[in-house]
Structure formats: C-alpha cells, structure tokens
MDAnalysis code that builds the backbone (N, CA, C; Angstrom):
import MDAnalysis as mda
import numpy as np

u = mda.Universe.empty(351, n_residues=117, atom_resindex=np.repeat(np.arange(117), 3), trajectory=True)
u.add_TopologyAttr("name", ["N", "CA", "C"] * 117)
u.add_TopologyAttr("resid", np.arange(1, 118))
u.add_TopologyAttr("resname", ["MET", "THR", "ALA", "GLN", "ILE", "LEU", "ALA", "GLY", "ALA", "ALA", "ILE", "VAL", "VAL", "VAL", "THR", "ALA", "ALA", "ILE", "ILE", "PHE", "GLU", "ALA", "ARG", "ALA", "TRP", "THR", "HIS", "GLY", "THR", "ARG", "MET", "VAL", "THR", "ARG", "ARG", "GLN", "LYS", "LEU", "TYR", "ARG", "VAL", "LEU", "ALA", "ALA", "GLY", "MET", "MET", "ASP", "VAL", "ILE", "LEU", "ALA", "LEU", "VAL", "ILE", "VAL", "GLY", "PRO", "VAL", "VAL", "HIS", "ALA", "ARG", "THR", "ASN", "PRO", "TYR", "PHE", "GLU", "ILE", "GLY", "TYR", "TRP", "GLY", "ALA", "THR", "THR", "MET", "LEU", "SER", "PHE", "LEU", "LEU", "ILE", "PHE", "VAL", "ALA", "LEU", "LEU", "ASP", "VAL", "ARG", "ALA", "GLY", "LEU", "VAL", "ASN", "TYR", "ARG", "GLU", "SER", "ARG", "ARG", "GLU", "ALA", "PHE", "HIS", "GLY", "ALA", "PHE", "GLY", "GLU", "GLU", "ARG", "GLN", "GLU", "GLU"])
u.atoms.positions = np.array([
    [3.336, -0.565, -5.074],
    [4.006, 0.502, -5.792],
    [5.226, 0.989, -5.016],
    [5.068, 1.161, -3.701],
    [6.186, 1.613, -2.872],
    [7.307, 0.575, -2.861],
    [6.923, -0.698, -2.822],
    [7.938, -1.757, -2.833],
    [8.722, -1.740, -4.139],
    [8.059, -1.450, -5.233],
    [8.750, -1.395, -6.516],
    [9.715, -0.220, -6.573],
    [9.321, 0.888, -5.995],
    [10.208, 2.057, -5.952],
    [11.429, 1.756, -5.083],
    [11.188, 1.129, -3.930],
    [12.307, 0.776, -3.054],
    [13.237, -0.243, -3.707],
    [12.662, -1.213, -4.407],
    [13.492, -2.203, -5.090],
    [14.291, -1.551, -6.217],
    [13.687, -0.616, -6.925],
    [14.414, 0.112, -7.972],
    [15.555, 0.929, -7.398],
    [15.305, 1.569, -6.251],
    [16.369, 2.322, -5.580],
    [17.472, 1.382, -5.106],
    [17.088, 0.204, -4.643],
    [18.083, -0.771, -4.186],
    [18.953, -1.235, -5.352],
    [18.366, -1.382, -6.531],
    [19.156, -1.761, -7.705],
    [20.204, -0.697, -7.996],
    [19.809, 0.569, -7.903],
    [20.749, 1.661, -8.148],
    [21.864, 1.648, -7.101],
    [21.519, 1.415, -5.840],
    [22.520, 1.388, -4.773],
    [23.484, 0.225, -4.956],
    [22.972, -0.949, -5.280],
    [23.836, -2.116, -5.473],
    [24.766, -1.897, -6.667],
    [24.238, -1.332, -7.738],
    [25.070, -1.056, -8.907],
    [26.151, -0.024, -8.576],
    [25.800, 0.995, -7.813],
    [26.797, 1.988, -7.395],
    [27.862, 1.344, -6.509],
    [27.450, 0.436, -5.636],
    [28.422, -0.263, -4.783],
    [29.377, -1.101, -5.616],
    [28.859, -1.728, -6.673],
    [29.727, -2.504, -7.564],
    [30.765, -1.593, -8.210],
    [30.329, -0.429, -8.662],
    [31.239, 0.504, -9.330],
    [32.313, 0.990, -8.365],
    [31.919, 1.396, -7.154],
    [32.905, 1.874, -6.184],
    [33.867, 0.769, -5.759],
    [33.361, -0.440, -5.611],
    [34.220, -1.572, -5.245],
    [35.208, -1.878, -6.371],
    [34.736, -1.804, -7.608],
    [35.626, -2.056, -8.749],
    [36.717, -0.996, -8.827],
    [36.384, 0.238, -8.535],
    [37.395, 1.297, -8.531],
    [38.436, 1.048, -7.443],
    [37.990, 0.589, -6.284],
    [38.936, 0.298, -5.207],
    [39.842, -0.873, -5.585],
    [39.295, -1.867, -6.278],
    [40.112, -3.004, -6.703],
    [41.168, -2.574, -7.706],
    [40.792, -1.699, -8.644],
    [41.760, -1.286, -9.654],
    [42.867, -0.419, -9.065],
    [42.551, 0.330, -8.001],
    [43.569, 1.167, -7.358],
    [44.390, 0.383, -6.340],
    [43.977, -0.834, -6.048],
    [44.736, -1.682, -5.125],
    [44.531, -1.361, -3.662],
    [43.450, -0.682, -3.312],
    [43.221, -0.353, -1.903],
    [42.532, -1.480, -1.148],
    [41.992, -2.459, -1.847],
    [41.352, -3.600, -1.196],
    [42.281, -4.800, -1.277],
    [42.434, -5.467, -0.162],
    [43.266, -6.666, -0.120],
    [42.369, -7.899, -0.201],
    [41.867, -8.155, -1.382],
    [41.006, -9.316, -1.588],
    [41.615, -10.177, -2.688],
    [41.284, -11.445, -2.625],
    [41.786, -12.374, -3.632],
    [40.903, -12.314, -4.875],
    [41.388, -12.950, -5.903],
    [40.627, -12.994, -7.145],
    [39.300, -13.722, -6.951],
    [39.318, -14.766, -6.146],
    [38.106, -15.531, -5.865],
    [37.071, -14.681, -5.130],
    [37.530, -13.847, -4.179],
    [36.611, -12.967, -3.473],
    [35.994, -11.947, -4.420],
    [36.786, -11.438, -5.341],
    [36.249, -10.501, -6.328],
    [35.152, -11.173, -7.143],
    [35.412, -12.411, -7.558],
    [34.417, -13.151, -8.323],
    [33.140, -13.344, -7.509],
    [33.280, -13.755, -6.257],
    [32.106, -13.953, -5.413],
    [31.325, -12.657, -5.227],
    [32.012, -11.561, -5.039],
    [31.329, -10.295, -4.785],
    [30.619, -9.771, -6.021],
    [31.253, -9.902, -7.168],
    [30.599, -9.468, -8.397],
    [29.400, -10.365, -8.695],
    [29.567, -11.664, -8.494],
    [28.468, -12.602, -8.696],
    [27.308, -12.302, -7.749],
    [27.615, -12.040, -6.493],
    [26.568, -11.737, -5.513],
    [25.846, -10.433, -5.863],
    [26.582, -9.425, -6.267],
    [25.947, -8.156, -6.626],
    [25.058, -8.320, -7.855],
    [25.527, -9.074, -8.828],
    [24.697, -9.330, -10.003],
    [23.440, -10.109, -9.653],
    [23.589, -11.081, -8.757],
    [22.418, -11.851, -8.331],
    [21.429, -10.965, -7.582],
    [21.939, -10.042, -6.763],
    [21.047, -9.115, -6.067],
    [20.268, -8.260, -7.056],
    [20.957, -7.778, -8.075],
    [20.271, -6.979, -9.087],
    [19.187, -7.790, -9.792],
    [19.492, -9.033, -10.125],
    [18.502, -9.884, -10.796],
    [17.310, -10.147, -9.877],
    [17.571, -10.443, -8.622],
    [16.476, -10.702, -7.674],
    [15.596, -9.469, -7.520],
    [16.212, -8.313, -7.375],
    [15.422, -7.094, -7.231],
    [14.633, -6.792, -8.495],
    [15.215, -7.060, -9.658],
    [14.476, -6.865, -10.909],
    [13.297, -7.841, -10.993],
    [13.504, -9.075, -10.552],
    [12.409, -10.044, -10.551],
    [11.291, -9.611, -9.606],
    [11.646, -9.015, -8.490],
    [10.635, -8.535, -7.544],
    [9.851, -7.372, -8.149],
    [10.533, -6.510, -8.886],
    [9.843, -5.386, -9.517],
    [8.925, -5.867, -10.638],
    [9.425, -6.775, -11.468],
    [8.679, -7.228, -12.636],
    [7.595, -8.239, -12.259],
    [7.761, -8.929, -11.154],
    [6.847, -9.996, -10.760],
    [5.374, -9.639, -10.763],
    [4.950, -8.592, -10.068],
    [3.520, -8.267, -10.065],
    [2.969, -7.903, -11.447],
    [3.790, -7.324, -12.289],
    [3.342, -6.972, -13.639],
    [3.167, -8.230, -14.488],
    [4.105, -9.157, -14.373],
    [4.063, -10.390, -15.160],
    [2.887, -11.263, -14.733],
    [2.577, -11.250, -13.460],
    [1.551, -12.152, -12.931],
    [0.174, -11.520, -12.827],
    [-0.091, -10.534, -13.620],
    [-1.394, -9.877, -13.548],
    [-2.528, -10.862, -13.822],
    [-2.410, -11.628, -14.891],
    [-3.464, -12.596, -15.230],
    [-2.835, -13.868, -15.810],
    [-1.994, -14.498, -15.031],
    [-1.340, -15.704, -15.537],
    [-1.792, -16.925, -14.756],
    [-1.301, -18.033, -15.174],
    [-1.580, -19.313, -14.540],
    [-0.967, -19.330, -13.134],
    [-1.681, -19.806, -12.125],
    [-1.120, -19.844, -10.772],
    [0.127, -20.718, -10.658],
    [0.214, -21.758, -11.468],
    [1.403, -22.607, -11.428],
    [2.630, -21.861, -11.930],
    [2.441, -21.022, -12.933],
    [3.540, -20.198, -13.418],
    [3.989, -19.233, -12.329],
    [3.039, -18.664, -11.615],
    [3.368, -17.725, -10.538],
    [4.132, -18.419, -9.411],
    [3.702, -19.615, -9.060],
    [4.410, -20.380, -8.027],
    [5.830, -20.697, -8.483],
    [5.969, -21.098, -9.725],
    [7.306, -21.375, -10.264],
    [8.180, -20.132, -10.306],
    [7.591, -19.009, -10.679],
    [8.331, -17.746, -10.756],
    [8.871, -17.349, -9.384],
    [7.993, -17.329, -8.401],
    [8.432, -16.930, -7.061],
    [9.295, -18.009, -6.415],
    [9.084, -19.256, -6.773],
    [9.969, -20.324, -6.294],
    [11.375, -20.159, -6.833],
    [11.480, -19.819, -8.117],
    [12.801, -19.588, -8.715],
    [13.464, -18.360, -8.084],
    [12.683, -17.336, -7.812],
    [13.233, -16.142, -7.158],
    [13.734, -16.489, -5.758],
    [12.989, -17.306, -5.052],
    [13.409, -17.726, -3.713],
    [14.674, -18.579, -3.770],
    [14.734, -19.491, -4.731],
    [15.935, -20.325, -4.870],
    [17.156, -19.472, -5.226],
    [16.955, -18.460, -6.042],
    [18.047, -17.550, -6.371],
    [18.505, -16.789, -5.126],
    [17.557, -16.465, -4.260],
    [17.909, -15.797, -3.002],
    [18.739, -16.709, -2.108],
    [18.371, -17.981, -2.035],
    [19.158, -18.927, -1.243],
    [20.545, -19.133, -1.854],
    [20.627, -19.143, -3.173],
    [21.917, -19.247, -3.840],
    [22.780, -18.027, -3.533],
    [22.154, -16.860, -3.441],
    [22.870, -15.642, -3.065],
    [23.451, -15.765, -1.660],
    [22.693, -16.312, -0.751],
    [23.191, -16.522, 0.615],
    [24.385, -17.472, 0.600],
    [24.307, -18.519, -0.210],
    [25.412, -19.474, -0.319],
    [26.664, -18.790, -0.867],
    [26.511, -17.959, -1.889],
    [27.656, -17.241, -2.460],
    [28.244, -16.280, -1.421],
    [27.382, -15.641, -0.639],
    [27.877, -14.747, 0.415],
    [28.677, -15.523, 1.463],
    [28.223, -16.706, 1.814],
    [28.963, -17.525, 2.769],
    [30.306, -17.970, 2.188],
    [30.338, -18.276, 0.900],
    [31.610, -18.616, 0.258],
    [32.569, -17.427, 0.289],
    [32.035, -16.216, 0.106],
    [32.866, -15.014, 0.165],
    [33.429, -14.817, 1.572],
    [32.602, -15.037, 2.567],
    [33.083, -14.913, 3.953],
    [34.166, -15.950, 4.233],
    [33.958, -17.168, 3.776],
    [34.960, -18.223, 3.968],
    [36.271, -17.856, 3.277],
    [36.188, -17.350, 2.067],
    [37.397, -16.949, 1.338],
    [38.099, -15.802, 2.063],
    [37.332, -14.890, 2.630],
    [37.924, -13.797, 3.398],
    [38.650, -14.294, 4.633],
    [38.053, -15.259, 5.327],
    [38.695, -15.824, 6.512],
    [39.982, -16.568, 6.148],
    [39.944, -17.300, 5.050],
    [41.151, -18.011, 4.611],
    [42.241, -17.010, 4.252],
    [41.884, -15.950, 3.557],
    [42.844, -14.905, 3.187],
    [43.418, -14.239, 4.437],
    [42.562, -13.991, 5.429],
    [43.017, -13.380, 6.681],
    [43.996, -14.304, 7.408],
    [43.662, -15.589, 7.486],
    [44.548, -16.534, 8.160],
    [45.906, -16.633, 7.476],
    [45.897, -16.649, 6.148],
    [47.160, -16.735, 5.415],
    [48.008, -15.486, 5.625],
    [47.396, -14.315, 5.579],
    [48.172, -13.083, 5.772],
    [48.676, -12.987, 7.204],
    [47.887, -13.444, 8.170],
    [48.323, -13.439, 9.561],
    [49.479, -14.415, 9.781],
    [49.375, -15.583, 9.156],
    [50.440, -16.569, 9.270],
    [51.742, -16.026, 8.671],
    [51.659, -15.362, 7.532],
    [52.847, -14.775, 6.913],
    [53.440, -13.671, 7.777],
    [52.581, -12.865, 8.383],
    [53.066, -11.777, 9.227],
    [53.771, -12.326, 10.461],
    [53.192, -13.333, 11.113],
    [53.830, -13.909, 12.292],
    [55.090, -14.674, 11.915],
    [55.058, -15.345, 10.786],
    [56.248, -16.076, 10.352],
    [57.387, -15.099, 10.073],
    [57.050, -13.983, 9.448],
    [58.073, -12.977, 9.174],
    [58.602, -12.337, 10.443],
    [57.718, -12.085, 11.401],
    [58.134, -11.420, 12.640],
    [58.938, -12.354, 13.541],
    [58.467, -13.571, 13.711],
    [59.135, -14.483, 14.632],
    [60.201, -15.333, 13.952],
    [60.051, -15.557, 12.660],
    [61.016, -16.382, 11.945],
    [62.371, -15.699, 11.828],
    [62.381, -14.386, 11.659],
    [63.633, -13.663, 11.516],
    [64.398, -13.606, 12.842],
    [63.677, -13.503, 13.957],
    [64.349, -13.453, 15.274],
    [65.034, -14.777, 15.578],
    [64.385, -15.881, 15.226],
    [64.959, -17.179, 15.496],
    [66.197, -17.414, 14.655],
    [66.222, -16.899, 13.466],
    [67.379, -17.087, 12.593],
    [68.572, -16.271, 13.102],
    [68.326, -15.131, 13.738],
    [69.409, -14.287, 14.233],
    [70.101, -14.899, 15.446],
    [69.378, -15.691, 16.216],
    [69.939, -16.264, 17.444],
    [70.982, -17.230, 17.157],
])
C-alpha cells in the first residue's frame, strides 16, 4: 500500500516536472535541441507508464495465471531498460550539443583575432 502511494506521488512529481520543463522550453530559457526535447518527453512519459504499471500490477495479479504475471513484470522491466536507453541517448545528445556550442564559441573568439592580424 505504501509503495502504491509513493508511486502515485512519483507520477504527480514527474508530470509536474514535465509541465515546468515545457514552460521553460516555450520561454526559451533552456538551451536544448529538438531531439533532446523529444527524448525528455518520451522518458517522462515512460516513467509515468512504468509507475502506473507498478501501481496497477498487484491489483491485476490478484488471481491470475503465473505466466501472465511473469510476462507483465517482464514487460515492465523491459520498459525500464528502454527508459535507461532513452536517458543515455539524451545524455549523448546533450554532450553533442555542448561540444558544438563550445566549438562555435572558440571559433568565434579565436577566429576573429586571426582574421584581424
């Protein structure tokens, strides 16, 4: 019961984080690419689905076939691994974005001095 309450609270927190992040994107305060936005929204949605599956799981499996239960929790676990993969893709996209912005900044700073000489 406590785990279900915590998972429900986590769903509310993740949804609130999505809303605040979306507001920051619309105001232009976040310097993220379109791909990063996609990864983050996808990851947040996957988190909500996983937490909902954790909440609903014990209720669904009250008196069901054990093979169905194994498949259910196996699918939930695979979704969790997919979430980790999406998070790693987001980190990779962030690093690529950082490298590109750093390269542009150094090119602008050092490229102009060389042209003046």
